[in-house]
BAKE-562076 format. One line per field, with one value per residue (C-alpha): x, y, z; residue in one letter. Coordinates in nm, 2 decimals. Layout:
X	X, ...;
Y	Y, ...;
Z	Z, ...;
res	a, ...;
***
This chain:
X	-0.79, -0.51, -0.27, 0.08, 0.39, 0.71, 0.89, 0.61, 0.62, 0.99, 0.92, 0.64, 0.87, 1.13, 0.88, 0.75, 1.09, 1.17, 0.85, 0.93, 1.28, 1.15, 0.89, 1.16, 1.39, 1.11, 1.01, 1.37, 1.41, 1.09, 1.21, 1.53, 1.34, 1.12, 1.42, 1.56, 1.24, 1.23, 1.59, 1.73, 1.66, 1.69, 1.82, 2.07, 2.37, 2.73, 2.74, 2.42, 2.52, 2.87, 2.73, 2.47, 2.75, 2.93, 2.60, 2.56, 2.91, 2.84, 2.46, 2.50, 2.67, 2.42, 2.63, 2.63, 2.26, 2.19, 2.41, 2.20, 1.89, 2.02, 2.14, 1.81, 1.61, 1.83, 1.79, 1.41, 1.39, 1.59, 1.36, 1.04, 1.20, 1.23, 0.86, 0.77, 0.97, 0.74, 0.43, 0.55, 0.67, 0.32, 0.20, 0.51, 0.46, 0.10, 0.21, 0.49, 0.25, -0.01, 0.24, 0.38, 0.04, -0.08, 0.22, 0.19, -0.18, -0.10, 0.18, -0.05, -0.32, -0.07, 0.04, -0.31, -0.28, 0.09, 0.19, 0.48, 0.81, 0.92, 1.22, 1.20, 1.28, 1.03, 1.27, 1.35, 0.97, 0.93, 1.22, 1.09, 0.74, 0.88, 1.10, 0.81, 0.60, 0.87, 0.94, 0.57, 0.51, 0.81, 0.75, 0.37, 0.45, 0.70, 0.46, 0.16, 0.37, 0.53, 0.20, 0.03, 0.33, 0.32, -0.04, 0.01, 0.30, 0.11, -0.16, 0.08, 0.20, 0.04, -0.15, 0.10, -0.09, -0.28, -0.60, -0.75, -0.78, -1.02, -1.21, -1.26, -1.41, -1.67, -1.76, -1.91, -2.19, -2.29, -2.61, -2.59, -2.22, -2.10, -1.93, -1.77, -1.91, -2.13, -1.86, -1.94, -1.64, -1.57, -1.30, -1.37, -1.16, -1.15, -1.19, -0.92, -1.06, -0.86, -0.52, -0.48, -0.78, -1.15, -1.23, -0.86, -0.82, -0.51, -0.69, -0.71, -1.00, -0.97, -0.71, -0.42, -0.18, 0.18, 0.46, 0.76, 0.89, 1.20, 1.20, 1.55, 1.50, 1.13, 1.00, 0.62, 0.64, 0.34, 0.42, 0.59, 0.56, 0.71, 0.45, 0.49, 0.53, 0.67, 0.46, 0.43, 0.06, -0.03, -0.24, -0.62, -0.83, -1.19, -1.26, -0.99, -0.89, -0.59, -0.56, -0.26, -0.13, 0.19, 0.34, 0.62, 0.67, 0.32, 0.18, -0.04, -0.20, -0.42, -0.36, -0.58, -0.39, -0.54, -0.45, -0.43, -0.21, -0.03, -0.14, -0.22, -0.58, -0.60, -0.43, -0.63, -0.48, -0.53, -0.36, -0.45, -0.75, -0.89, -0.73, -0.43, -0.11, 0.13, 0.43, 0.40, 0.41, 0.73, 0.72, 0.96, 1.19, 1.05, 0.68, 0.61, 0.27, 0.13, 0.17, -0.21, -0.37, -0.68, -1.02, -1.29, -1.64, -1.69, -1.87, -1.60, -1.23, -1.12, -0.77, -0.61, -0.27, -0.05, -0.13, -0.49, -0.63, -0.92, -1.05, -1.33, -1.35, -1.56, -1.40, -1.33, -1.13, -1.39, -1.38, -1.69, -1.56, -1.24, -1.16, -0.88, -0.98, -0.70, -0.32, -0.25, 0.08, 0.27, 0.62, 0.63, 0.36, 0.01, -0.02, -0.37, -0.55, -0.92, -1.20, -1.56, -1.86, -2.22, -2.19, -1.96, -1.60, -1.43, -1.12, -0.90, -0.75, -0.45, -0.25, -0.10, -0.40, -0.67, -0.74, -1.08, -1.29, -1.48, -1.74, -1.81, -2.08, -1.89, -2.13, -2.14, -1.85, -2.09, -1.94, -2.18, -2.01, -1.69, -1.61, -1.32, -1.11, -0.91, -0.53, -0.24, -0.19, -0.11, -0.02, -0.24, -0.54, -0.90, -1.03, -1.40, -1.55, -1.89, -1.94, -2.28, -2.44, -2.29, -2.07, -1.79, -1.48, -1.19, -0.88, -0.55, -0.48, -0.27, -0.36, -0.69, -0.82, -1.17, -1.46, -1.71, -2.04, -1.93, -2.26, -2.28, -1.94, -2.07, -1.83, -1.92, -1.64, -1.28, -0.99, -0.67, -0.39, -0.08, 0.17, 0.44, 0.44, 0.15, 0.18, 0.06, -0.31, -0.53, -0.57, -0.92, -1.08, -1.43, -1.36, -1.10, -0.91, -0.53, -0.33, 0.04, 0.32, 0.69, 0.82, 0.47, 0.30, 0.09, -0.26, -0.56, -0.88, -1.22, -1.44, -1.77, -1.91, -1.64, -1.38, -1.07, -0.73, -0.75, -0.38, -0.06, 0.30, 0.59, 0.86, 0.77, 0.64, 0.65, 0.71, 0.54, 0.41, 0.05, -0.04, -0.27, -0.50, -0.75, -0.95, -0.65, -0.33, -0.19, 0.11, 0.37, 0.66, 0.88, 1.12, 1.40, 1.36, 1.16, 0.86, 0.63, 0.31, 0.08, -0.21, -0.48, -0.70, -0.45, -0.15, 0.10, 0.40, 0.39, 0.70, 0.95, 1.23, 1.48, 1.50, 1.78, 1.58, 1.33, 0.96, 0.75, 0.49, 0.21, 0.17, -0.14, -0.31, -0.41, -0.55, -0.34, -0.03, 0.09, 0.28, 0.55, 0.73, 1.06, 1.22, 1.47, 1.17, 1.18, 0.84, 0.86, 0.58, 0.51, 0.26, -0.02, 0.00, 0.14, 0.47, 0.73, 0.74, 0.89, 0.71, 0.92, 1.13, 1.07, 1.23, 1.11, 1.47, 1.43, 1.34, 0.97, 0.78, 0.42, 0.17, 0.08, -0.26, -0.42, -0.68, -0.77, -0.46, -0.22, -0.01, 0.06, 0.36, 0.47, 0.85, 1.07, 1.08, 0.82, 0.48, 0.47, 0.20, 0.30, 0.10, 0.17, -0.07;
Y	4.70, 4.53, 4.73, 4.59, 4.73, 4.81, 4.50, 4.28, 4.45, 4.37, 4.01, 3.99, 4.13, 3.87, 3.58, 3.72, 3.74, 3.39, 3.25, 3.42, 3.27, 2.93, 2.93, 3.03, 2.75, 2.49, 2.61, 2.58, 2.23, 2.12, 2.25, 2.05, 1.74, 1.77, 1.82, 1.50, 1.31, 1.43, 1.38, 1.09, 0.73, 0.55, 0.24, 0.42, 0.47, 0.35, 0.13, -0.06, -0.10, -0.22, -0.49, -0.59, -0.64, -0.87, -1.06, -1.10, -1.26, -1.48, -1.54, -1.83, -1.62, -1.58, -1.31, -1.08, -1.14, -1.03, -0.72, -0.63, -0.66, -0.45, -0.17, -0.18, -0.14, 0.14, 0.33, 0.29, 0.41, 0.72, 0.78, 0.76, 0.97, 1.25, 1.20, 1.23, 1.56, 1.71, 1.58, 1.70, 2.03, 2.13, 2.12, 2.31, 2.58, 2.63, 2.65, 2.90, 3.11, 3.11, 3.23, 3.49, 3.64, 3.63, 3.82, 4.08, 4.12, 4.19, 4.43, 4.62, 4.65, 4.77, 5.06, 5.21, 5.27, 5.31, 5.68, 5.81, 5.80, 6.15, 6.27, 6.00, 6.14, 6.12, 5.97, 5.69, 5.62, 5.62, 5.38, 5.14, 5.15, 5.08, 4.80, 4.63, 4.66, 4.52, 4.23, 4.15, 4.17, 3.96, 3.69, 3.68, 3.63, 3.35, 3.19, 3.19, 3.06, 2.79, 2.67, 2.67, 2.47, 2.23, 2.14, 2.10, 1.87, 1.68, 1.60, 1.37, 1.19, 0.89, 0.94, 0.86, 1.04, 0.74, 0.94, 0.73, 0.43, 0.61, 0.75, 0.41, 0.28, 0.56, 0.45, 0.13, 0.34, 0.53, 0.43, 0.34, 0.27, -0.02, -0.24, -0.58, -0.91, -1.03, -1.14, -1.49, -1.54, -1.90, -1.96, -2.23, -2.55, -2.56, -2.22, -1.95, -1.69, -1.37, -1.24, -1.38, -1.60, -1.56, -1.19, -1.12, -1.20, -1.43, -1.72, -2.07, -2.30, -2.68, -2.90, -3.13, -2.88, -3.00, -2.86, -3.04, -3.02, -2.96, -2.82, -2.95, -3.31, -3.32, -3.41, -3.35, -3.16, -3.29, -3.09, -2.78, -2.59, -2.28, -2.01, -1.89, -1.52, -1.37, -1.19, -1.10, -1.20, -1.47, -1.77, -1.79, -2.11, -2.21, -2.58, -2.76, -2.45, -2.23, -1.88, -1.67, -1.39, -1.30, -1.03, -0.97, -0.61, -0.49, -0.84, -0.96, -1.30, -1.49, -1.87, -2.14, -2.44, -2.77, -2.76, -3.14, -3.21, -2.88, -2.88, -2.54, -2.57, -2.24, -1.91, -1.59, -1.27, -0.94, -0.70, -0.49, -0.32, 0.01, 0.29, 0.07, 0.28, 0.22, 0.18, 0.00, 0.24, 0.26, 0.04, -0.08, -0.35, -0.61, -0.52, -0.54, -0.53, -0.85, -0.77, -0.77, -1.10, -1.21, -1.28, -1.53, -1.61, -1.94, -1.78, -1.54, -1.48, -1.12, -0.98, -0.63, -0.52, -0.22, -0.07, -0.03, -0.34, -0.50, -0.83, -1.07, -1.43, -1.73, -2.03, -2.18, -1.88, -1.72, -1.34, -1.18, -0.83, -0.63, -0.26, -0.02, 0.18, 0.43, 0.42, 0.40, 0.59, 0.60, 0.57, 0.19, 0.07, -0.07, -0.37, -0.36, -0.69, -0.74, -0.87, -0.97, -0.92, -1.02, -0.96, -0.66, -0.66, -0.42, -0.23, -0.02, 0.23, 0.43, 0.67, 1.01, 1.14, 1.01, 0.75, 0.58, 0.28, 0.13, -0.14, -0.33, -0.58, -0.90, -1.01, -0.68, -0.47, -0.19, 0.06, 0.05, 0.32, 0.51, 0.68, 0.92, 0.85, 1.11, 1.10, 0.97, 0.66, 0.34, -0.02, -0.22, -0.44, -0.42, -0.66, -0.75, -0.77, -0.75, -0.55, -0.53, -0.69, -0.43, -0.58, -0.34, -0.32, -0.17, 0.00, 0.07, 0.42, 0.73, 0.89, 0.73, 0.37, 0.38, 0.14, 0.15, -0.02, -0.28, -0.26, 0.12, 0.26, 0.49, 0.57, 0.41, 0.52, 0.65, 0.71, 0.90, 0.65, 0.61, 0.81, 0.72, 0.44, 0.22, -0.12, -0.37, -0.46, -0.47, -0.76, -0.81, -1.02, -1.02, -0.71, -0.49, -0.38, -0.37, -0.12, -0.09, 0.04, 0.09, 0.41, 0.49, 0.25, -0.05, 0.05, -0.15, 0.02, -0.01, 0.01, 0.20, 0.55, 0.75, 0.48, 0.52, 0.37, 0.14, 0.07, 0.12, 0.02, 0.13, -0.14, -0.40, -0.24, -0.42, -0.24, -0.49, -0.80, -0.77, -0.88, -1.17, -1.19, -1.40, -1.31, -1.38, -1.30, -1.07, -1.19, -0.96, -1.04, -0.75, -0.65, -0.66, -1.02, -0.97, -1.18, -1.09, -1.19, -0.94, -0.99, -0.88, -0.71, -0.56, -0.49, -0.66, -0.80, -1.18, -1.28, -1.17, -1.33, -1.23, -1.49, -1.36, -1.30, -1.05, -1.10, -0.97, -1.25, -1.21, -1.46, -1.69, -1.86, -2.22, -2.43, -2.36, -2.26, -1.95, -1.99, -1.72, -1.74, -1.54, -1.40, -1.69, -1.93, -2.08, -2.13, -2.06, -2.26, -2.15, -2.23, -1.97, -1.90, -1.68, -1.87, -1.88, -2.24, -2.34, -2.64, -2.66, -2.45, -2.59, -2.45, -2.46, -2.41, -2.07, -1.71, -1.63, -1.30, -1.41, -1.50, -1.87, -2.02, -2.30, -2.56, -2.92, -3.00, -2.85, -2.54, -2.35, -2.12, -1.91, -1.88, -1.66, -1.93, -2.20, -2.26, -2.54, -2.76, -2.90, -3.19, -3.49, -3.70;
Z	3.01, 3.19, 3.41, 3.40, 3.57, 3.40, 3.53, 3.42, 3.08, 3.04, 3.13, 2.87, 2.61, 2.70, 2.68, 2.35, 2.20, 2.33, 2.18, 1.85, 1.84, 1.95, 1.66, 1.41, 1.53, 1.51, 1.16, 1.04, 1.20, 1.03, 0.70, 0.74, 0.83, 0.52, 0.30, 0.44, 0.38, 0.02, -0.07, 0.14, 0.08, 0.42, 0.25, 0.02, 0.24, 0.20, 0.50, 0.41, 0.05, 0.14, 0.37, 0.11, -0.14, 0.11, 0.15, -0.23, -0.24, 0.06, 0.09, 0.33, 0.60, 0.88, 1.05, 0.75, 0.70, 1.05, 1.00, 0.69, 0.89, 1.17, 0.95, 0.76, 1.08, 1.20, 0.87, 0.88, 1.24, 1.15, 0.86, 1.07, 1.34, 1.08, 1.00, 1.36, 1.39, 1.13, 1.31, 1.65, 1.50, 1.39, 1.75, 1.88, 1.62, 1.74, 2.10, 2.02, 1.81, 2.09, 2.35, 2.12, 2.02, 2.39, 2.50, 2.22, 2.31, 2.68, 2.58, 2.34, 2.61, 2.87, 2.64, 2.66, 3.04, 3.12, 3.16, 2.97, 3.15, 3.24, 3.05, 2.78, 2.44, 2.16, 1.91, 2.15, 2.19, 1.82, 1.77, 2.04, 1.88, 1.53, 1.66, 1.84, 1.53, 1.30, 1.54, 1.58, 1.20, 1.11, 1.37, 1.29, 0.92, 1.00, 1.24, 1.01, 0.72, 0.93, 1.07, 0.73, 0.59, 0.88, 0.83, 0.45, 0.52, 0.79, 0.53, 0.35, 0.66, 0.84, 1.16, 1.43, 1.71, 1.83, 1.85, 1.57, 1.80, 2.04, 1.75, 1.60, 1.93, 1.91, 1.56, 1.69, 1.86, 1.55, 1.39, 1.02, 1.04, 0.83, 1.08, 1.04, 1.16, 0.88, 0.63, 0.53, 0.31, 0.23, -0.03, -0.30, -0.30, -0.68, -0.83, -0.78, -1.00, -0.93, -0.83, -0.48, -0.52, -0.44, -0.39, -0.41, -0.04, -0.04, 0.12, -0.05, 0.00, 0.04, 0.22, 0.15, -0.03, -0.06, 0.15, 0.01, -0.35, -0.55, -0.90, -0.99, -0.88, -0.99, -0.65, -0.64, -0.97, -1.15, -1.47, -1.58, -1.91, -2.07, -2.13, -2.49, -2.39, -2.08, -1.81, -1.45, -1.43, -1.18, -1.27, -1.21, -1.22, -1.29, -1.29, -1.49, -1.67, -1.57, -1.73, -1.77, -1.99, -2.17, -2.40, -2.64, -2.77, -2.84, -2.89, -2.60, -2.56, -2.32, -2.25, -2.13, -1.98, -1.86, -1.49, -1.48, -1.78, -1.84, -2.20, -2.36, -2.47, -2.66, -2.72, -2.77, -2.92, -2.74, -2.98, -3.28, -3.12, -3.23, -3.03, -2.93, -2.91, -3.20, -2.96, -2.63, -2.33, -2.13, -1.82, -1.56, -1.71, -1.48, -1.53, -1.91, -2.06, -1.90, -1.53, -1.45, -1.37, -1.56, -1.39, -1.45, -1.32, -1.49, -1.78, -1.91, -1.87, -1.89, -1.92, -1.93, -2.05, -1.99, -2.33, -2.22, -2.41, -2.23, -2.37, -2.27, -2.39, -2.32, -2.16, -2.50, -2.61, -2.83, -2.81, -2.67, -2.71, -2.69, -2.66, -2.57, -2.27, -2.28, -2.23, -1.86, -1.86, -1.53, -1.40, -1.36, -1.60, -1.54, -1.31, -1.14, -1.18, -1.26, -1.04, -1.14, -0.91, -0.99, -1.37, -1.35, -1.47, -1.23, -1.36, -1.14, -1.40, -1.28, -1.50, -1.48, -1.67, -1.44, -1.17, -1.18, -1.12, -1.42, -1.44, -1.77, -1.87, -1.94, -2.21, -2.42, -2.31, -2.22, -1.97, -1.67, -1.47, -1.43, -1.09, -1.08, -0.78, -0.59, -0.55, -0.75, -0.95, -0.77, -0.86, -0.62, -0.72, -0.59, -0.33, -0.26, 0.09, 0.26, 0.58, 0.75, 0.44, 0.20, -0.07, -0.16, -0.38, -0.18, -0.33, -0.16, -0.30, -0.24, -0.01, 0.05, 0.10, -0.05, -0.08, -0.36, -0.44, -0.70, -0.89, -0.92, -0.85, -0.57, -0.30, 0.04, 0.27, 0.26, 0.50, 0.44, 0.50, 0.28, 0.07, -0.18, -0.44, -0.34, -0.49, -0.23, -0.23, 0.08, 0.32, 0.46, 0.73, 0.88, 1.09, 0.94, 0.63, 0.63, 0.41, 0.38, 0.16, 0.20, 0.37, 0.50, 0.74, 0.80, 0.91, 1.04, 0.93, 1.08, 0.77, 0.73, 0.77, 0.96, 0.88, 1.10, 1.17, 1.47, 1.50, 1.29, 1.27, 1.05, 1.11, 0.84, 0.52, 0.19, -0.14, -0.37, -0.18, -0.04, 0.31, 0.40, 0.70, 0.88, 1.19, 1.41, 1.23, 0.97, 0.77, 0.59, 0.36, 0.25, -0.03, 0.22, 0.32, 0.64, 0.73, 1.02, 1.19, 1.37, 1.60, 1.35, 1.61, 1.85, 1.62, 1.85, 1.66, 1.74, 1.55, 1.28, 1.09, 0.82, 0.55, 0.34, 0.02, -0.11, -0.16, -0.45, -0.46, -0.20, 0.09, 0.08, 0.37, 0.31, 0.59, 0.90, 0.69, 0.52, 0.19, 0.12, -0.21, -0.23, -0.54, -0.57, -0.61, -0.26, -0.09, 0.28, 0.44, 0.79, 1.06, 1.05, 1.42, 1.69, 1.71, 1.43, 1.30, 0.97, 0.81, 0.49, 0.25, -0.10, -0.42, -0.78, -0.90, -1.07, -0.97, -0.92, -0.85, -0.92, -0.65, -0.66, -0.72, -0.52, -0.64, -0.54, -0.35, -0.61, -0.60, -0.93, -0.95, -1.24, -1.24, -1.46, -1.73, -1.65, -1.50, -1.24, -1.11, -0.77, -0.62, -0.40, -0.61;
res	m, i, k, i, g, e, s, d, l, k, m, l, r, g, i, s, t, g, a, a, l, f, t, l, i, v, a, l, t, m, l, f, s, v, i, q, l, k, t, i, d, p, l, d, n, k, a, l, n, a, i, k, e, q, y, d, r, d, p, d, n, a, l, i, a, e, q, v, r, s, l, d, l, m, a, r, k, a, y, f, a, s, r, r, q, v, e, t, g, a, y, l, l, v, a, g, a, v, v, f, l, l, c, q, r, l, i, a, e, s, k, k, t, l, p, s, v, p, g, e, k, q, d, q, l, t, y, n, t, r, y, a, r, y, l, a, g, t, v, a, f, l, t, i, a, a, i, a, s, s, f, i, l, r, s, t, l, p, d, l, s, g, k, s, t, a, k, a, e, k, i, k, e, n, k, g, t, i, v, a, g, s, d, s, f, q, p, d, a, v, n, y, p, f, f, r, g, q, d, g, r, a, t, a, g, g, t, g, y, p, v, n, w, d, g, e, s, g, t, n, i, k, w, k, i, t, v, p, k, n, g, q, s, s, p, v, i, w, g, d, k, l, f, i, t, g, s, d, g, n, t, c, e, v, y, c, i, n, k, n, s, g, k, i, e, w, t, a, p, a, s, g, l, e, g, e, p, e, a, p, p, e, t, d, q, e, t, g, l, a, a, s, s, p, a, t, d, g, k, s, v, c, a, i, f, a, n, g, n, l, v, c, l, d, l, d, g, n, r, k, w, a, k, n, i, g, k, p, v, n, i, y, g, y, s, s, s, l, v, i, y, n, g, i, v, i, v, q, f, d, s, d, e, k, v, s, l, m, g, f, d, p, e, t, g, e, l, k, y, e, t, i, r, r, g, r, p, v, w, s, s, p, v, i, a, t, f, d, g, q, p, q, v, i, i, n, g, n, p, e, v, t, a, f, d, p, l, t, g, n, e, l, w, t, v, q, c, l, t, g, d, v, a, p, s, l, a, v, n, s, k, m, v, y, a, v, t, d, y, a, m, l, a, a, i, k, p, g, t, g, a, s, i, v, w, n, d, n, m, f, t, p, n, v, s, s, p, a, a, n, d, n, f, l, f, i, s, t, g, n, g, d, v, a, c, y, d, a, m, k, g, d, t, l, w, t, r, y, v, m, d, q, f, y, a, s, p, v, i, a, e, d, k, v, y, m, l, d, r, s, g, v, m, h, i, l, k, a, g, p, v, y, e, v, i, a, e, s, p, i, g, e, p, a, d, c, t, p, a, f, s, e, k, a, v, f, i, r, g, k, n, n, l, y, c, i, s, e, n;
***
């Protein structure tokens, strides 16, 4: 037992009371920060909206554009400062609780040995005892509740501690870990089979792609056509055939277009299937039913729509099979694109009812597997990569980035990463996986058993556009008009610019260039290097949100009204 004098006892009581008050103040501060995070949009303030209105009236004013950028960055910094308050508050609560409990322990032990003070009245002793017990009980309850709440809240926040970097270095030493270094990805110069190209990795094969064109004057516009029905799906290519989808009401169609002439070779219906909902699901006005890009492997072309219709055709437009796989209801509408790997059509299915990964036989439509995923629905699309000889399909989810075996659907690794409305797909190079979404963070992930975040940043985070990466650089374009280049391995920001327009289309790396298409239809063609260098800024003459396709020295862009083939030949 510990013997403590009366003066020391008074000091302990003072420290205990101070720790209790400190813990209470921190808990209230954290609660206020969380309320801010839940209720305040950092970009929805009067000053920022007012200056944006001025910019809309005078879009060529560089001074106003810079003011928009400055206010936007200030709002984002304030937002992430609130997030860090919650993160730091968890540790402060633990510290306050430890001090409080230690002092109470010492006070309780001292009471067993201290003699009673002569002349002290019994009622005063009873009062002091009750007061101490009430104080201890109240503060203990508040402390436990605050600590529990903080850890629950922290589970929805990104890892800003920096400890993940050290952990990732240790992973290299673990036996059996899937590590990067054996990825032999070589994009095809002709075929561009999925959303963002081969394996969905936003890298075009081949050389000689044009950099200068003008849709209004017709400069380097080989052809342009109007797609019969509207859609947000991006074009995919196999050989001389370009595939794209469209919808009108509940009517969905798949189109095959000759990429050399622009002639529509065939149209295949994708409606009227058994189980199809009578009324189309509610979607965001810009999304519609045909937001998901089709996929092809040279034998089949498959397409999925926001009403749950999944169809598979041969390259001549003959239907192999079609089925409705369930109505994917969510707040914005379904937009995940398909990929095909080694005879398996891979479907990322996200709805309020369930989130899963499905694999279908492209010849028969047989469901080979369905793996239920954890978390909430997202709007990203799967990518394919190989690490340490293990092929994997990787999904940018909420809250986890997860890799699966594309042939069996078995989970390979996962790491908690993002929160919020996750729409961007992942970027991949031979060493890492890059995940991002707006109001969360950009995270570089070392894949494999014990997958971990190597570095992160929260300054440039797109809401729709997906990043693109090679082994040296990572490129970002955002919904606020920012473009940025990072050192892919270290996470250093190499350059940034504000280009005065939003980006929904994803950047694509081709040769030593990166192509970034803004929402007004201007392609910003930049040097894919550590220094910001503009090669050209080429417009198609109409708005565009779809990611371009690249094949045999030609660029294919779906605008709001037309589909363009751009070539210098």
